[in-house]
N, C-alpha and C positions, 0 to 999 in steps of 0.2 A: 716480695709482697706485691699484690695487685694495687695499682693506682686507681682511685675512684674516677671512672670516666663519666663525669657529669659536667655538662656545659650548657649555658643558657643560649638558646637560639631565638631569633626573632622571625616571626611569620608574617609576611605581607599578603593581603588578600585582594583580589580583583575578580569581577564577574563580567560576563558578556551575554547578551541576548536573553535576559531574564524574562520570565513570564510577566505580562502586563495585567495586573489584577484590578487596577483602578479605572473607574469610568470618568472620562473627562480629563484625566491626567495619567501619569505613569506611576509604576510601583515605587514605593519608598523603602528600598532594601536595607537590611541589617544582617550581619553574619554572626552566628553564635558558634563558638568552638567548644566541643565536648571531648572528653578523654576517657579511655577505658584501658586499664593495665591488668585487669584480672576479672574473670567471670563475665557476667552480663550487666554489671553496674557501670553506668555512665555518669559522669559529673561535669557540670559546666565549669569551664576554665575562665572564659571571658567573652565579651561581646564587642563588636565594632560600633561606631557611631551609625546613625540612620542617614542615608543619603536620599534627599528628596527628589522625586520625579526623575529617576534615572534607571535605565535598564542595562547600563554598562558601568557599574560603579567601581571606582578604585578607592578602597577604604583607607582612610588616613590612620586609623587606630591599628596598631601592630600587636600581635599576640606574642608574648614572651613566655616560653616554656623551658623547663629543664629537660635536656636530652640525655638519655641513658642508652649507651650502645647495647648492653646485654639484656635489655628489656624490650618486648614488643609493645610499644605504646600506640594503641589504636586511637585515631583521631576521627571526629566527625564534624564537618563544617556544614551547618544548616542555615539556609538563607530564608528570611521572612520579609513580607511586605508589612511594614509597621504603620498603622493608621490611628494609633492612640498613644497615650502616655503611660499605660500600665506596664509593669514588668512582666506580667504573665503573657506568654506567647500563644496560649491555646486559642485566643480569640483573634489571632493575626493570620493572614493568608500565608500558606507555606509555598515557597518558590523552588524548593529542591535541596538536595543535600549530596555530600560526597564523603565516602569513608576511605581511609588508608592508614598506613602506619607512619609514625614520625621517621622511622628509618628509610622508608621509600622517599620521602620528601628530602631528607638530608642527602641521600645518595644521588638524587636527581638535581638538586639545587633549585630547580623550577619544575613544577608539575602542573599541567593543565588537563582537566578531566570533565566529562559531561556531568551535569547535575541530574539526579534522578528523584522521583517522587517516592512517597512511602510505599507504593506498590511496585517499586523498582522500574517503573516505566520512565522513559526520558521526560524531563521537565522542559518540553519544547526543544529549542536549540540552545538552551542555557548551558554555559560552561563556567568553571571556576578555575582560577590560577593561584597557586600558592608559591611564593618565593621565600627562601630561607636564607638567613644571614647569621653568622657567628658574631655575637655582640661582645666577646671578650676582646676588648680593644685597648690600645695604649692611651694613657692620659699623660700629656706633657704640659708642664708649667714653664713658662719662659722666665719668670722671676720668683725668687724665694726670699721672704723676709726672714732676717735673723732676729730672733726674740730672746732677750735675756729675762728670764722669769723673775729674778730678784729685783731688777730695775723696774720691771712692769708693776711689781707690788708696791714699790716705794714711790714712783713718779706717776702722778695722775695723767699727765699729758704724754706719757711715753708711747711711742708708736713702734719703733724697732731700733735695732742697733746697726742697721745697714741692710742692703739688698744685694743678693747674689743673682746675677743674670747669666742665663745659659745662652751662649752665642752659637755654639755648634753642638749638635746632638746627632749621633748615628745610631740607628737601631738595627740589630741583627735579628732577623725573623727566625724564630724556632717554631717549626710547624707542629700543631697538635694532631691528634688522631682525627678530630673533626675536620681539620684543614685538609688532611689527605683524602678523607672520604668525599667531602663536598668539592674537592678539587679534581675528582674523577678516578680515584684509586678503586680498583675492583677486588673484592675478596672472592677467590675461587675455592669453592667448597667441595671436598671429596670425602666419602664415607668408606670405611673399612670395617667389615663385620666378621666376627670370630665364629667359625663353623666347626670347631674342634669337638671331639667326641665327649669331652668332659661337660659340655652343656647338657648332655642327656638327650634321649630320643624325643624329637619334637612332637611325636604323637602322645607323649606321656605328660600329664599335668605337672609332673615334677621337673620337667625340662625347662631351662631358661628360654628355649626357643618355642615353647608351647604357646600358641595364640589362644587366649581365653575366649569364652563365648562373647565377651564384650569387645573382642578384636584387639586386645593389647597384650604386650609382654614388656619386659624391661628394655629389650633391644629397640622396639618400636617407640617406647616413651622417650628414649635418649635421642633417636633420630628426629622425632617431632620437636622436642624441646630445643635442641641446638639448631636444627635446620630452619625453623620458623623465624629465628632471629637473623641468622647469617644470610638467608636467601634475599633479604632486602638490599644487600650490598653486591649482588652479582646481577649484572644487567640482563643476561640471557637466561638466568635461572636453570641452566643445564648442568647437572652435577654427576660426575663420574661416581659409580658405586661398585665396590669390590668385596669379595669374600676371601677368607684364607683359612687353611686347615682342613679342607674337605676334599673328598674324592668326587671328581666331576665327570659327567658323561661327555663323550661316549667311551673313552678309554679308561675311566675311573682311576686316573692317576691323581695323586695328591697335588693340589695347587695352593699357593699362598698369595696369589694376586689374580684371581679370576673375576671377570665382570659379572655382576648379578644378573644381567640380561643375556649373558652368554654370547655377547657380541664384542670381541676384542677390538674390532675396527671402530666401534662406536659405543663405548660403555656409558654414555651419558643418559641421565634420567631427567625427565621434565619436572623440575621443582621437587619439594619435599614429598609431595604426593606420588611423584614418579619413583622416587627411591623406595618408599614404603611398598608400592605395588611390585617393584622388581624384587624386593626381599621376600614378599609373600609368594611370588611365583617361583622363585629360586629354591626356597626351603624344601619343598617335597621332591625336588629333582636332584639333590646332592646327598652324598653319604657323609655324615659327620665323622671326622677322623682326627688327624693331628700330624705333627706337633704344633705348638703355638709359636709361630715365627712372625715377628713384627718387621724385621729388616726388609724383606722383599717389598712390602707395600710402602714402607717409608722411602726406600730407594726409588720405587716407581714414581712416586709424586715428586721427589727431589729432582728427577730428570726434567720434569716440566718447570720446576722452580729455577733449575740451572739455566734453562733457556731464557727465563725472565731476567737474568743478569745483563742481557743485552739492552734492557730498557734504559732510555735516557731520562725518564721521569719516573716518579713513584706511581706507576699505573697498575701493576699486578702484584697480588700477594696471595699466597696459597695456605688454606686451612685444611688439615686432615683430621677428621674425627675417627678414632678407633674405638670400637665397643668390644670389650673382651670379658671373658669369665675367669681367666686364670693366670697362672704364673708363666712368664715368658720362657720359652725353651732356648732361644738364641740370644740370651742377654748380652753377651759380648759383642755380637754383630749389631744388635739394636743400639747399644751405646755408641758404637762407631758410626752408625748411620745417622744418629741424632747429632753427634758432634759435627759431622760433615754438613748436615742440613742447617746447623746454626749459623752458617755463613750465607745462607740463601734466604729469599723472601718467603718464609714458610713457618708455620706453627703447627704443633701437634696437640690435639686434645684427646685424652684417653678417659673413657667412662668405664669403670669396672662394675660389671653386673654380677649378681650372685653373692655367695658367702665365702669366697676364696680368700686366701692370704695375699694381699696386694702390696707386700713389702717392696718387691722389685719395682712396682710402679712408682712408689714414693721416691725411690732412688733416681728414677728417670725425671721426675719432676724436680728441678734443681733448686727448690726453695731453701733446702738445708745445706746447700754447698754446690759449687759448680760441678756439673757432670763431666766426667772424663772418660775417654776411650780406654781400652786395655793397654794401649801404648803410652797412656799418660797425657794425651793431647786434650786440653780443656775445651769445652764448648765456648764459643765466642759470646753467646748470650743465651739466656734461658728461653727455650721455645716450647716446653712441654708443660701442660697443665693436666693433672690427674684428679679425678673425683670419683669416689665410690658411690654407686647409685643408691646403695642401701640407706645412705644418710637422708635421702629425699623420697623414700618410698611413700611416706604419709604426708608429704608436703605438696603444694601446688606445683604443677609442671613447670611454671616459669621460674621457680626457685632453683631448679637444676640448671637451667640455662644461665641464670645470673652468676652462679658459682663457676660453672664450667668456662664461661666466656670472660670472667673477670680480668684475667691477665692479658687477653688478646690485644686490647687497644695499646697497652704499653709495649708489647712485643712488636706490633706493626711500627710504631713510631721509633722504637729503638733501632730497628733494622734500617729504615730509611735515613735516620740521622747518622747511623754508622757509615753508610756509603754516600751520605750527603746528596740525596735526591729530593727534588721539590715535587709537589703535586703536578699532574699533567697541565692543569690551568690554575691560575691564582684564585683561591676561594674568595667569595665576596665578603667584604666587611661592611658593617654599618656604623 
């Protein structure tokens, strides 16, 4: 079962070189935090105090928010010059704003960016810095009173029946997912796309690869949903993207791990947008064929994860997103590949598109029992999460990402605890 990855984090705000909007004195800045988790609706979370006559404020008030890994939590920090006592900000001078996701802040620990005006032009030389801290901390008491409830009821002057003093206390730190991410762990995201013939002719509206006039299909929806969340945890945002099950030019041999950009030496795409563009460019250049083999692309990524075994700290973890329409042809080989990969810093997300029978996918997802290879070797840990896209066809796009990524935080922490690795640097606590 997926553990709920929700943690309270504390955001500390400071600014430099704010615009001076007051005559005879300096601006009196205040920062407002707004959040957006869906659509275009923003809501106010909290406000800092007003700092009088200061263009370089370090706000004492801290913002406390719930952090969810599997959700893109958009934040907007708006700074105003406050010259009255009203709550309404419409009559206050606007000094600039900054937008980002909470994931970007968490993965950076400290983020400094320029402030911009409503027209997106620079707000002078103004900048804003956001520091994040995990506030799940230890609470230690040195002394404990022993209370006898019956004596307390009978005796009016009863205080306690003694005091227990703790002389020595040793705490063993068990790192959380947030500790690893804030401590510098990178999630390396790779995409694998099914180009087998069972998807149908991409030129036909009945095909799962058919791109509608609105520019979407189920493959693109899955890439966007998962990629928009994961990209915040990869510093260079360069993602390898592969296809499998197609005949590719110029030899028209069937390949089960060809780069979407047809560049084996550099299969990386710039961000989620780059993966989408590579998919669109690749689609008309290949011939959909078969069979549906997963093992080659899993083994391909496992080779990179194998190299990460050399790491001395929890710095690298690999996430493979496979989007497929049908039944696996190489089930035995795939089971073996997953069992071998369960010993590596690696997770596999499978999104099933279309209306096929996905029974085999449920077997690979070890929720109902530990996956075993054909030789009987068990997986060391569960690294596969399968979700059928059809469950989310009429749901907001972020719902698919929440379900698909629900188990990933636990998979990351279970691996690094299994091999006893700490984050690259100690995450800040407050």
